VOBA-1610 file (N, C-alpha, C; in pm, whole numbers, padded with zeros to 5 digits, always signed):
BEGIN
Met+02204+02297+05848Met+02270+02173+05806Met+02183+02101+05705Gln+02245+02060+05593Gln+02178+01982+05491Gln+02220+01836+05507Ser+02125+01750+05533Ser+02156+01609+05554Ser+02059+01522+05477Arg+02104+01402+05444Arg+02021+01304+05376Arg+02061+01165+05425Leu+01970+01073+05414Leu+01993+00939+05469Leu+01953+00835+05365Leu+02041+00738+05345Leu+02017+00627+05252Leu+02044+00496+05326Tyr+01958+00397+05305Tyr+01978+00270+05374Tyr+01928+00155+05288Gln+01975+00035+05324Gln+01930-00088+05257Gln+01878-00183+05365Ala+01755-00227+05350Ala+01692-00310+05453Ala+01713-00459+05429Gln+01721-00503+05303Gln+01734-00644+05269Gln+01861-00665+05186Pro+01925-00784+05199Pro+02049-00809+05123Pro+02033-00791+04973Leu+01924-00834+04917Leu+01901-00822+04774Leu+01799-00713+04741Gly+01766-00633+04840Gly+01666-00529+04820Gly+01727-00402+04764Ser+01643-00306+04742Ser+01686-00177+04690Ser+01720-00082+04803Ala+01799+00020+04772Ala+01833+00123+04869Ala+01726+00231+04867Glu+01695+00284+04982Glu+01588+00383+04993Glu+01635+00502+05075Glu+01583+00618+05040Glu+01610+00738+05118Glu+01507+00749+05230Ala+01549+00811+05339Ala+01460+00827+05455Ala+01491+00958+05525Asn+01411+00991+05622Asn+01431+01113+05700Asn+01546+01092+05797Pro+01647+01179+05795Pro+01759+01164+05888Pro+01717+01161+06035Ala+01601+01215+06066Ala+01554+01212+06205Ala+01522+01071+06251Asp+01500+00979+06157Asp+01469+00840+06191Asp+01593+00752+06193Leu+01707+00812+06211Leu+01833+00738+06204Leu+01837+00621+06302Arg+01806+00647+06427Arg+01816+00544+06531Arg+01726+00423+06501Ser+01605+00447+06462Ser+01513+00337+06436Ser+01553+00259+06311Ile+01605+00326+06211Ile+01646+00259+06087Ile+01770+00173+06111Met+01861+00219+06197Met+01983+00142+06225Met+01953+00006+06288Lys+01843-00007+06355Lys+01812-00132+06424Lys+01782-00247+06328Ser+01733-00216+06208Ser+01692-00323+06116Ser+01765-00321+05982Ala+01830-00211+05948Ala+01894-00199+05816Ala+02027-00274+05811Ile+02066-00316+05689Ile+02197-00379+05668Ile+02306-00274+05678Trp+02285-00164+05614Trp+02376-00050+05624Trp+02297+00078+05612Val+02352+00184+05670Val+02290+00316+05667Val+02398+00418+05631Trp+02365+00508+05542Trp+02459+00613+05501Trp+02394+00747+05530Leu+02455+00823+05623Leu+02409+00957+05656Leu+02510+01057+05601Asp+02465+01138+05508Asp+02551+01238+05445Asp+02511+01376+05496Val+02608+01449+05552Val+02584+01579+05613Val+02672+01683+05543Met+02610+01791+05495Met+02683+01898+05428Met+02655+02031+05497Asp+02757+02115+05500Asp+02746+02249+05558Asp+02693+02241+05702His+02762+02159+05782His+02715+02130+05917His+02755+02241+06014Ser+02672+02261+06114Ser+02703+02355+06221Ser+02760+02278+06340Glu+02831+02349+06424Glu+02896+02284+06539Glu+02794+02226+06635Ala+02686+02297+06661Ala+02586+02248+06756Ala+02520+02119+06706Glu+02489+02114+06577Glu+02423+01995+06522Glu+02516+01875+06522Ile+02643+01898+06491Ile+02738+01787+06492Ile+02762+01738+06634Arg+02766+01829+06729Arg+02785+01788+06869Arg+02667+01706+06918Ala+02547+01742+06874Ala+02429+01665+06913Ala+02433+01526+06852Leu+02476+01517+06726Leu+02486+01387+06660Leu+02593+01301+06726Ala+02708+01363+06759Ala+02816+01289+06823Ala+02775+01239+06962Ala+02701+01320+07034Ala+02656+01278+07166Ala+02556+01163+07155Asp+02471+01167+07054Asp+02372+01061+07035Asp+02439+00928+06999Leu+02548+00935+06921Leu+02617+00813+06879Leu+02736+00780+06969Arg+02761+00863+07068Arg+02870+00842+07164Arg+03006+00834+07093Leu+03034+00935+07014Leu+03162+00941+06944Leu+03268+01001+07034Asp+03392+00965+07005Asp+03505+01016+07083Asp+03517+01167+07067Pro+03546+01242+07176Pro+03561+01388+07165Pro+03668+01430+07065Leu+03771+01347+07046Leu+03876+01381+06950Leu+03822+01388+06808Val+03718+01312+06782Val+03658+01314+06649Val+03599+01451+06621Leu+03532+01510+06721Leu+03473+01643+06704Leu+03581+01747+06675Glu+03694+01738+06744Glu+03802+01834+06721Glu+03855+01822+06578Asp+03869+01698+06529Asp+03921+01679+06394Asp+03821+01723+06288Val+03692+01708+06315Val+03592+01749+06218Val+03601+01898+06189Tyr+03632+01978+06289Tyr+03636+02123+06272Tyr+03777+02175+06243Asp+03871+02084+06226Asp+04005+02122+06183Asp+04013+02102+06032Ile+04008+02212+05955Ile+04000+02203+05810Ile+04137+02185+05745Glu+04243+02177+05824Glu+04377+02163+05768Glu+04432+02022+05786Leu+04346+01927+05814Leu+04394+01790+05839Leu+04437+01722+05710Leu+04548+01648+05718Leu+04588+01561+05609Leu+04508+01431+05617Pro+04500+01355+05508Pro+04428+01227+05514Pro+04483+01136+05623Lys+04393+01078+05702Lys+04433+00988+05810Lys+04312+00907+05853Tyr+04336+00807+05937Tyr+04224+00735+05999Tyr+04264+00695+06140Glu+04163+00686+06228Glu+04184+00653+06368Glu+04081+00550+06411Asp+04125+00451+06485Asp+04037+00347+06538Asp+04008+00381+06684His+03883+00412+06714His+03841+00447+06850His+03765+00333+06918Gly+03793+00213+06875Gly+03729+00098+06940Gly+03599+00058+06874Asp+03490+00123+06912Asp+03360+00087+06855Asp+03325+00172+06734His+03412+00266+06696His+03390+00341+06573His+03524+00384+06515Leu+03522+00409+06388Leu+03644+00445+06313Leu+03624+00581+06248Tyr+03727+00665+06255Tyr+03722+00798+06196Tyr+03828+00808+06086Ala+03788+00854+05969Ala+03880+00868+05855Ala+03861+01003+05789Val+03971+01058+05740Val+03969+01185+05666Val+04014+01158+05523Leu+03928+01184+05428Leu+03960+01175+05287Leu+03960+01315+05226His+04033+01331+05118His+04033+01459+05048His+03986+01435+04905Ser+03878+01503+04869Ser+03819+01490+04736Ser+03844+01615+04654Leu+03837+01601+04523Leu+03857+01715+04434Leu+03740+01812+04443Thr+03772+01939+04429Thr+03671+02043+04418Thr+03719+02146+04318Thr+03626+02219+04258Thr+03661+02317+04155Thr+03607+02454+04191Glu+03627+02491+04314Glu+03579+02622+04359Glu+03658+02733+04293Asn+03588+02836+04243Asn+03649+02951+04174Asn+03727+02908+04050Asp+03682+02798+03986Asp+03742+02749+03861Asp+03888+02710+03880Asp+03928+02675+04000Asp+04063+02627+04028Asp+04055+02487+04087Ile+04156+02406+04056Ile+04164+02273+04113Ile+04208+02283+04258Asp+04131+02222+04346Asp+04165+02221+04488Asp+04107+02094+04550Thr+04137+02071+04676Thr+04083+01955+04747Thr+04005+02003+04868Thr+03908+01924+04908Thr+03829+01956+05026Thr+03819+01832+05113Glu+03807+01856+05242Glu+03808+01747+05339Glu+03672+01678+05348Val+03676+01546+05353Val+03555+01466+05376Val+03577+01385+05504Asp+03506+01419+05609Asp+03518+01348+05736Asp+03422+01229+05736Cys+03475+01112+05766Cys+03396+00989+05761Cys+03400+00920+05898Val+03285+00877+05945Val+03274+00803+06070Val+03204+00671+06040Leu+03268+00560+06081Leu+03212+00427+06061Leu+03181+00366+06198Lys+03055+00335+06220Lys+03013+00280+06350Lys+02904+00176+06324Asp+02932+00052+06363Asp+02838-00058+06342Asp+02800-00065+06194Asn+02671-00048+06165Asn+02625-00054+06027Asn+02600+00086+05969Leu+02663+00187+06030Leu+02639+00326+05991Leu+02767+00390+05936Leu+02751+00461+05824Leu+02857+00544+05768Leu+02808+00688+05764Ile+02886+00778+05825Ile+02854+00921+05824Ile+02962+00992+05744Thr+02923+01071+05647Thr+03015+01155+05570Thr+02979+01301+05593Met+03080+01384+05621Met+03059+01526+05648Met+03153+01608+05561His+03099+01705+05491His+03178+01789+05402His+03114+01926+05393Ala+03193+02024+05349Ala+03146+02163+05348Ala+03082+02204+05217Val+03122+02140+05106Val+03071+02179+04973Val+03022+02054+04901Pro+02937+02070+04798Pro+02894+01953+04720Pro+03012+01888+04649Leu+03010+01755+04643Leu+03118+01679+04581Leu+03062+01590+04471Val+03120+01600+04352Val+03070+01525+04237Val+03085+01376+04259Gly+03201+01333+04309Gly+03224+01191+04330Gly+03129+01131+04433Leu+03108+01201+04541Leu+03018+01151+04646Leu+02874+01147+04595Asp+02833+01250+04522Asp+02696+01252+04470Asp+02673+01141+04369Ser+02773+01113+04286Ser+02757+01006+04187Ser+02747+00870+04255Leu+02825+00848+04364Leu+02815+00722+04437Leu+02680+00711+04506Trp+02630+00821+04557Trp+02498+00821+04622Trp+02389+00780+04521Glu+02392+00841+04403Glu+02291+00809+04302Glu+02304+00665+04254Leu+02427+00619+04234Leu+02447+00481+04189Leu+02399+00381+04294Thr+02428+00409+04420Thr+02386+00320+04528Thr+02234+00318+04541Glu+02173+00433+04521Glu+02028+00440+04533Glu+01957+00369+04418Arg+02010+00382+04298Arg+01943+00324+04182Arg+01984+00179+04155His+02113+00150+04175His+02163+00016+04145His+02249-00035+04261Pro+02190-00068+04372Pro+02269-00112+04489Pro+02346-00241+04464Met+02294-00329+04378Met+02365-00454+04350Met+02492-00429+04270Ala+02491-00324+04187Ala+02612-00291+04110Ala+02722-00240+04202Val+02685-00169+04307Val+02784-00117+04402Val+02837-00227+04491Arg+02754-00330+04517Arg+02794-00446+04599Arg+02836-00403+04740Cys+02751-00328+04803Cys+02778-00285+04940Cys+02717-00386+05037Ala+02800-00475+05089Ala+02751-00574+05184Ala+02736-00514+05323Asp+02810-00407+05351Asp+02801-00342+05482Asp+02852-00199+05467Ala+02848-00124+05576Ala+02886+00017+05571Ala+03035+00035+05543Ser+03119-00060+05588Ser+03263-00046+05564Ser+03296-00058+05415Val+03222-00143+05342Val+03241-00153+05197Val+03200-00022+05130Leu+03096+00040+05182Leu+03052+00168+05128Leu+03161+00275+05145Leu+03229+00273+05259Leu+03340+00366+05282Leu+03454+00339+05184Ala+03484+00212+05162Ala+03590+00178+05068Ala+03554+00219+04926Arg+03428+00201+04890Arg+03383+00242+04757Arg+03395+00395+04741Leu+03366+00466+04847Leu+03379+00612+04841Leu+03525+00651+04819Ala+03618+00585+04890Ala+03760+00614+04871Ala+03804+00582+04729Glu+03750+00474+04673Glu+03788+00436+04537Glu+03737+00537+04434Ile+03612+00578+04447Ile+03556+00671+04349Ile+03619+00809+04361Ile+03663+00848+04481Ile+03737+00973+04497Ile+03868+00965+04421Gly+03936+00849+04431Gly+04060+00830+04357Gly+04039+00832+04206Arg+03929+00777+04160Arg+03903+00776+04016Arg+03874+00916+03963Arg+03820+01001+04047Arg+03802+01140+04007Arg+03938+01208+03984Tyr+04035+01180+04071Tyr+04170+01229+04050Tyr+04228+01174+03920Leu+04202+01047+03894Leu+04258+00983+03775Leu+04207+01048+03647Glu+04080+01085+03645Glu+04024+01153+03528Glu+04094+01287+03503Val+04124+01357+03611Val+04192+01486+03597Val+04334+01466+03544Val+04403+01364+03593Val+04540+01338+03549Val+04544+01302+03401Val+04447+01224+03355Val+04440+01189+03213Val+04423+01316+03129Thr+04339+01407+03175Thr+04320+01535+03104Thr+04447+01618+03106Val+04521+01614+03216Val+04648+01686+03225Val+04747+01632+03122Asp+04753+01500+03107Asp+04844+01439+03009Asp+04810+01486+02867Arg+04682+01492+02836Arg+04641+01538+02703Arg+04679+01685+02683His+04661+01764+02787His+04694+01906+02776His+04844+01927+02761Ile+04923+01843+02824Ile+05068+01854+02810Ile+05110+01827+02666Thr+05043+01730+02600Thr+05072+01704+02459Thr+05044+01827+02373Glu+04933+01896+02402Glu+04902+02019+02330Glu+05005+02128+02360Leu+05051+02133+02485Leu+05151+02234+02521Leu+05283+02211+02448Asn+05316+02085+02422Asn+05439+02056+02349Asn+05434+02115+02208Glu+05317+02108+02145Glu+05301+02169+02013Glu+05317+02320+02022Leu+05258+02380+02124Leu+05270+02525+02142Leu+05414+02565+02174Ala+05485+02478+02247Ala+05623+02508+02283Ala+05711+02511+02159Leu+05685+02421+02063Leu+05762+02422+01939Leu+05737+02548+01858Asn+05615+02604+01874Asn+05582+02729+01804Asn+05619+02852+01885Val+05684+02832+02000Val+05729+02941+02088Val+05611+03031+02124Asp+05501+02970+02165Asp+05384+03045+02210Asp+05408+03092+02354Pro+05400+03223+02382Pro+05425+03272+02519Pro+05327+03216+02623Ala+05210+03168+02578Ala+05112+03113+02673Ala+05162+02986+02739Val+05264+02924+02683Val+05316+02798+02739Val+05365+02818+02882Leu+05435+02928+02907Leu+05491+02951+03040Leu+05381+02958+03146Phe+05274+03032+03117Phe+05165+03044+03213Phe+05095+02910+03233Glu+05068+02839+03124Glu+04998+02711+03133Glu+05079+02609+03211Val+05208+02604+03187Val+05293+02508+03258Val+05296+02538+03407Gln+05310+02663+03443Gln+05313+02699+03584Gln+05179+02668+03652Gln+05068+02689+03581Gln+04936+02658+03637Gln+04922+02508+03659Leu+04965+02429+03563Leu+04957+02283+03577Leu+05049+02233+03688Arg+05162+02295+03703Arg+05253+02253+03811Arg+05193+02285+03947Arg+05122+02396+03956Arg+05056+02430+04082Arg+04945+02330+04113Asp+04866+02297+04011Asp+04759+02198+04031Asp+04817+02061+04068Glu+04925+02025+04003Glu+04988+01896+04033Glu+05039+01890+04175Ala+05099+02002+04222Ala+05149+02005+04359Ala+05035+02000+04460Thr+04923+02067+04427Thr+04806+02065+04516Thr+04752+01924+04533Ile+04739+01853+04421Ile+04687+01717+04427Ile+04784+01623+04497Arg+04912+01636+04464Arg+05012+01545+04522Arg+05021+01560+04674Met+05009+01684+04722Met+05022+01710+04866Met+04922+01630+04947Met+04800+01611+04894Met+04697+01537+04965Met+04691+01390+04926Leu+04729+01362+04801Leu+04709+01227+04752Leu+04814+01129+04803Ala+04936+01175+04824Ala+05040+01086+04873Ala+05008+01030+05012Pro+04973+01114+05111Pro+04933+01057+05241Pro+04803+00980+05235Gln+04713+01016+05144Gln+04587+00941+05131Gln+04614+00800+05078Arg+04709+00787+04988Arg+04747+00655+04939Arg+04804+00569+05051Gln+04888+00629+05134Gln+04946+00556+05246Gln+04838+00516+05346Met+04740+00602+05368Met+04631+00571+05460Met+04551+00451+05410Leu+04523+00446+05281Leu+04446+00335+05225Leu+04523+00205+05234Ala+04655+00211+05218Ala+04736+00091+05233Ala+04729+00039+05376Ser+04729+00129+05472Ser+04720+00088+05612Ser+04583+00029+05643Met+04478+00087+05588Met+04343+00036+05613Met+04323-00101+05549Glu+04390-00125+05438Glu+04380-00257+05374Glu+04437-00366+05462Leu+04540-00334+05540Leu+04607-00434+05623Leu+04558-00433+05768Asp+04471-00339+05803Asp+04423-00329+05941Asp+04331-00447+05974Asp+04347-00501+06095Asp+04265-00616+06136Asp+04150-00576+06227Thr+04111-00448+06225Thr+03999-00404+06308Thr+03870-00475+06267Pro+03786-00513+06361Pro+03659-00579+06326Pro+03559-00485+06260Leu+03588-00354+06261Leu+03499-00260+06196Leu+03503-00271+06043Leu+03610-00330+05990Leu+03625-00345+05846Leu+03609-00492+05809Ser+03522-00520+05715Ser+03501-00657+05668Ser+03610-00693+05566Asp+03618-00823+05535Asp+03716-00868+05435Asp+03687-00807+05298Ala+03558-00795+05266Ala+03522-00732+05138Ala+03567-00586+05135Ala+03557-00517+05247Ala+03600-00377+05254Ala+03751-00367+05237Arg+03825-00460+05299Arg+03972-00457+05285Arg+04012-00479+05140Arg+03944-00570+05072Arg+03975-00591+04930Arg+03944-00466+04849Arg+03835-00400+04883Arg+03799-00278+04812Arg+03896-00164+04843Phe+03946-00160+04967Phe+04050-00061+05000Phe+04177-00088+04920Gly+04205-00216+04894Gly+04319-00250+04810Gly+04301-00197+04669Ser+04179-00206+04616Ser+04151-00151+04484Ser+04163+00001+04485Ala+04115+00065+04592Ala+04127+00210+04605Ala+04273+00252+04613Phe+04354+00172+04683Phe+04498+00202+04690Phe+04561+00194+04552Asp+04524+00093+04473Asp+04580+00080+04337Asp+04547+00202+04253Val+04425+00252+04265Val+04385+00370+04188Val+04467+00491+04232His+04479+00510+04363His+04556+00624+04413His+04704+00612+04374Asn+04756+00490+04379Asn+04896+00471+04341Asn+04918+00504+04194Gln+04823+00467+04110Gln+04831+00501+03968Gln+04829+00652+03947Val+04748+00721+04026Val+04740+00866+04013Val+04872+00930+04055Val+04928+00884+04168Val+05054+00941+04216Val+05167+00918+04115Glu+05174+00798+04059Glu+05276+00770+03959Glu+05254+00855+03834Ser+05129+00872+03795Ser+05099+00956+03678Ser+05136+01101+03703Leu+05119+01147+03827Leu+05157+01284+03861Leu+05309+01303+03850Ser+05384+01202+03891Ser+05530+01210+03877Ser+05570+01219+03729Thr+05503+01139+03646Thr+05530+01145+03503Thr+05489+01281+03445Ala+05373+01332+03489Ala+05327+01461+03439Ala+05423+01573+03476Arg+05477+01567+03598Arg+05572+01671+03639Arg+05699+01666+03553Ala+05746+01546+03522Ala+05863+01533+03436Ala+05833+01584+03295Leu+05712+01555+03245Leu+05674+01601+03112Leu+05661+01753+03108Leu+05614+01813+03216Leu+05605+01958+03220Leu+05744+02022+03217Asn+05838+01961+03287Asn+05977+02010+03281Asn+06033+01996+03140Asp+05999+01885+03074Asp+06045+01867+02936Asp+05981+01970+02843Thr+05855+02004+02870Thr+05788+02106+02789Thr+05857+02241+02803Leu+05896+02275+02926Leu+05969+02400+02947Leu+06103+02398+02873Asp+06172+02283+02879Asp+06299+02272+02807Asp+06277+02286+02656Thr+06167+02226+02606Thr+06136+02240+02464Thr+06109+02385+02428Tyr+06035+02454+02514Tyr+06005+02596+02488Tyr+06134+02679+02486Arg+06220+02654+02585Arg+06346+02730+02589Arg+06432+02698+02467Gly+06437+02570+02428Gly+06516+02533+02310Gly+06461+02595+02183Ala+06327+02593+02168Ala+06266+02653+02049Ala+06287+02804+02048Ser+06277+02867+02167Ser+06301+03011+02176Ser+06445+03045+02137Ala+06539+02964+02186Ala+06679+02987+02152Ala+06704+02966+02003Glu+06638+02863+01946Glu+06655+02839+01803Glu+06599+02955+01722Lys+06482+03005+01763Lys+06422+03118+01691Lys+06509+03242+01701Leu+06563+03266+01822Leu+06651+03382+01840Leu+06778+03366+01758Asn+06834+03246+01756Asn+06954+03221+01677Asn+06927+03240+01528Glu+06808+03196+01484Glu+06773+03212+01343Glu+06765+03360+01306Val+06699+03439+01393Val+06689+03583+01366Val+06827+03647+01366Thr+06909+03612+01464Thr+07044+03669+01472Thr+07127+03629+01350Arg+07113+03502+01308Arg+07190+03455+01193Arg+07150+03528+01066Val+07017+03546+01046Val+06970+03615+00925Val+07017+03761+00925Leu+07005+03827+01040Leu+07050+03966+01048Leu+07200+03977+01023Thr+07276+03880+01074Thr+07421+03882+01052Thr+07455+03863+00905Val+07381+03771+00840Val+07405+03747+00698Val+07374+03872+00616Tyr+07260+03934+00647Tyr+07225+04056+00575Tyr+07328+04166+00599Ala+07376+04176+00721Ala+07479+04277+00750Ala+07607+04247+00672Ala+07642+04117+00664Ala+07763+04080+00590Ala+07747+04106+00440Ile+07625+04088+00388Ile+07601+04115+00246Ile+07605+04265+00218Met+07546+04342+00310Met+07540+04486+00289Met+07674+04555+00307Leu+07769+04491+00375Leu+07897+04557+00401Leu+07974+04588+00272Pro+07996+04491+00180Pro+08068+04529+00057Pro+07989+04626-00030Leu+07853+04614-00026Leu+07773+04709-00104Leu+07788+04850-00049Ser+07795+04862+00082Ser+07816+04993+00143Ser+07952+05050+00107Ile+08051+04961+00096Ile+08186+05007+00058Ile+08185+05061-00085Val+08114+04988-00174Val+08108+05034-00313Val+08037+05168-00323Val+07921+05177-00256Val+07845+05303-00259Val+07927+05415-00197Gly+07996+05387-00089Gly+08076+05491-00024Gly+08194+05535-00109Phe+08253+05439-00183Phe+08368+05476-00267Phe+08326+05567-00381Phe+08221+05526-00452Phe+08178+05607-00565Phe+08096+05729-00522Gly+08062+05740-00395Gly+07989+05857-00350Gly+08078+05967-00298Met+08212+05948-00307Met+08304+06052-00262Met+08299+06173-00358Asn+08317+06291-00303Asn+08309+06414-00383Asn+08445+06448-00446Phe+08486+06362-00542Phe+08607+06387-00619Phe+08571+06386-00767Gln+08642+06468-00846Gln+08609+06481-00987Gln+08670+06371-01072Asn+08781+06314-01031Asn+08853+06219-01115Asn+08828+06073-01077Leu+08715+06041-01015Leu+08683+05901-00984Leu+08652+05826-01113Pro+08694+05698-01126Pro+08671+05625-01252Pro+08522+05602-01275Gly+08476+05632-01392Gly+08337+05607-01431Gly+08242+05718-01396Thr+08286+05822-01326Thr+08193+05929-01287Thr+08153+06017-01404Ser+08238+06022-01506Ser+08205+06104-01622Ser+08126+06029-01727Ser+08107+05897-01709Ser+08035+05817-01807Ser+07887+05814-01774Glu+07803+05818-01882Glu+07659+05813-01861Glu+07614+05674-01815Asn+07690+05571-01849Asn+07654+05434-01811Asn+07731+05383-01689Gly+07796+05473-01621Gly+07875+05432-01505Gly+07790+05374-01393Trp+07674+05433-01372Trp+07586+05383-01264Trp+07538+05241-01292Ile+07525+05206-01423Ile+07483+05069-01457Ile+07592+04970-01419Val+07716+05006-01444Val+07829+04918-01409Val+07838+04899-01258Val+07822+05009-01185Val+07830+05001-01039Val+07714+04918-00983Thr+07594+04938-01037Thr+07479+04862-00990Thr+07496+04713-01017Ala+07547+04681-01137Ala+07571+04539-01169Ala+07678+04481-01076Leu+07781+04561-01047Leu+07885+04515-00955Leu+07828+04487-00817Met+07738+04573-00770Met+07675+04554-00639Met+07585+04430-00639Ala+07513+04408-00749Ala+07427+04288-00759Ala+07511+04162-00755Ile+07625+04164-00825Ile+07712+04046-00825Ile+07765+04019-00685Phe+07808+04124-00617Phe+07857+04109-00479Phe+07747+04053-00387Gly+07627+04108-00398Gly+07518+04065-00311Gly+07477+03921-00336Leu+07458+03886-00466Leu+07417+03749-00500Leu+07525+03649-00465Gly+07649+03685-00490Gly+07759+03593-00458Gly+07771+03569-00308Ser+07754+03675-00231Ser+07760+03660-00085Ser+07647+03571-00034Trp+07525+03590-00089Trp+07411+03507-00045Trp+07434+03359-00079Ile+07485+03331-00201Ile+07513+03192-00239Ile+07620+03132-00148Phe+07719+03212-00115Phe+07826+03163-00027Phe+07772+03125+00111Phe+07691+03211+00169Phe+07634+03183+00302Phe+07534+03068+00298Ala+07458+03057+00189Ala+07362+02947+00178Ala+07434+02813+00171Lys+07546+02805+00094Lys+07621+02679+00085Lys+07686+02644+00217Arg+07721+02743+00293Arg+07778+02720+00426Arg+07673+02677+00528Gly+07546+02691+00493Gly+07439+02651+00586Gly+07402+02758+00687Tyr+07444+02882+00662Tyr+07413+02988+00756Tyr+07268+03034+00746Val+07203+03009+00634Val+07062+03044+00614Val+06990+02922+00557Gly+06858+02912+00590Gly+06776+02804+00534Gly+06800+02668+00595Gly+06848+02660+00721Gly+06872+02532+00786Gly+06743+02467+00833Pro+06748+02338+00869Pro+06628+02267+00915Pro+06583+02319+01052Ser+06452+02314+01079Ser+06396+02357+01206Ser+06380+02238+01300Leu+06348+02269+01426Leu+06325+02162+01523Leu+06206+02076+01483Arg+06102+02138+01429Arg+05982+02063+01392Arg+06012+01964+01280Ser+06086+02009+01177Ser+06117+01918+01067Ser+06206+01804+01113Ala+06298+01833+01206Ala+06384+01727+01259Ala+06303+01625+01338Ser+06207+01675+01418Ser+06125+01583+01496Ser+06037+01496+01406Arg+05990+01552+01294Arg+05910+01475+01200Arg+05992+01361+01140Lys+06118+01385+01112Lys+06203+01280+01057Lys+06220+01166+01157Val+06240+01201+01284Val+06254+01098+01387Val+06126+01018+01399Thr+06011+01086+01396Thr+05883+01017+01407Thr+05863+00921+01291Lys+05899+00962+01169Lys+05885+00875+01053Lys+05973+00751+01066Arg+06089+00766+01123Arg+06176+00650+01143Arg+06115+00551+01242Leu+06060+00605+01350Leu+05997+00518+01449Leu+05875+00446+01390Val+05797+00518+01309Val+05681+00456+01245Val+05725+00345+01151Ala+05834+00370+01079Ala+05884+00266+00987Ala+05927+00141+01063Val+05992+00159+01178Val+06033+00044+01260Val+05911-00028+01315Ala+05810+00049+01356Ala+05689-00012+01412Ala+05614-00095+01308Arg+05626-00058+01181Arg+05557-00131+01075Arg+05637-00249+01023Thr+05758-00265+01071Thr+05842-00375+01024Thr+05784-00508+01068Glu+05782-00602+00978Glu+05729-00734+01009Glu+05817-00807+01109Val+05757-00867+01208Val+05831-00942+01310Val+05852-01085+01262Arg+05977-01127+01260Arg+06007-01262+01215Arg+06020-01355+01335Pro+05982-01481+01319Pro+05998-01577+01429Pro+06144-01590+01471Ile+06164-01623+01598Ile+06300-01626+01653Ile+06385-01733+01584His+06324-01850+01549His+06405-01957+01493His+06458-01920+01354Phe+06386-01831+01280Phe+06437-01784+01152Phe+06560-01696+01172Val+06552-01610+01274Val+06665-01521+01302Val+06788-01602+01341Arg+06768-01704+01426Arg+06882-01787+01468Arg+06939-01865+01350Lys+06852-01909+01260Lys+06899-01982+01142Lys+06985-01893+01055Glu+06944-01766+01033Glu+07023-01673+00953Glu+07157-01645+01019Gln+07157-01631+01153Gln+07282-01607+01224Gln+07377-01725+01210Ala+07323-01847+01215Ala+07406-01966+01200Ala+07463-01972+01059Glu+07384-01937+00955Glu+07432-01941+00818Glu+07540-01837+00795Asn+07525-01720+00860Asn+07627-01616+00844Asn+07760-01656+00905Lys+07752-01737+01012Lys+07877-01785+01072Lys+07947-01886+00982
//
């Protein structure tokens, strides 16, 4: 088991690391204590739970890796399950963070290193006044908030990537299908854990348990706002991904229609030329122009006239050389830009003009 201990002894003092074996003695005088445990074994956690007199149900939940975010009030201690982002095997996933709040002690237990938790640990150690941890419950709320902000950073990156995918979709890039499906999987993974975690934070904000201070409840409210923003952004991202797929399908259909239209036009142009060639290629002696040395020139000129005339006819009809989706979208964008640059006139001027027109 890898464990570390951080505590603050004075309200305006600095946070210091200590030996986890001195937990009991440090709790007697410290304002708050944070014990972080990673890659824990069952025997070590049972010994810690027995020393702190934790509820047996807490031990069962710690070793249940399929728990959704939740919290339980066991009287003299509170147990909460948070889910933080992890990037194991270069894939977006979530991992469980088991949190126990008892008196002035916060215990966090997780199986893998977490960027958000480590950043909060370093910030608390170097700048405790910036974190504003008045007690251990505020520290728990700060952890929930920073976990949510990690999700928010990922969602912002997803939005930027969707914009890039829209460009690829207009170019009918086959990679769009794979990228969209991958993003949809990541979005579903995050949403599955984040929605109940948001509800849990809302409940903790309104809970009247004495284990949570007023400052912690306010901080849980801030954490809820961050999680709510992430959930709403995920809904928008999912809609944008569906729009990207529709754009890809529309661009693919347009490209296929363009190819089909061009091939049809060429076939229509070649049809009269084939008739001319077939007529004069018949094995008869009395065909007109077959005995003339310049007959092939007349036939070739006739075929050129037929071909050029057919192409002009189809071009005027709009069967070839039509506008693309990209050029149409550029026109719409230019119109919006022109409206955005229009000078805004005061309301009383507009009303005066309306009165004069009447």
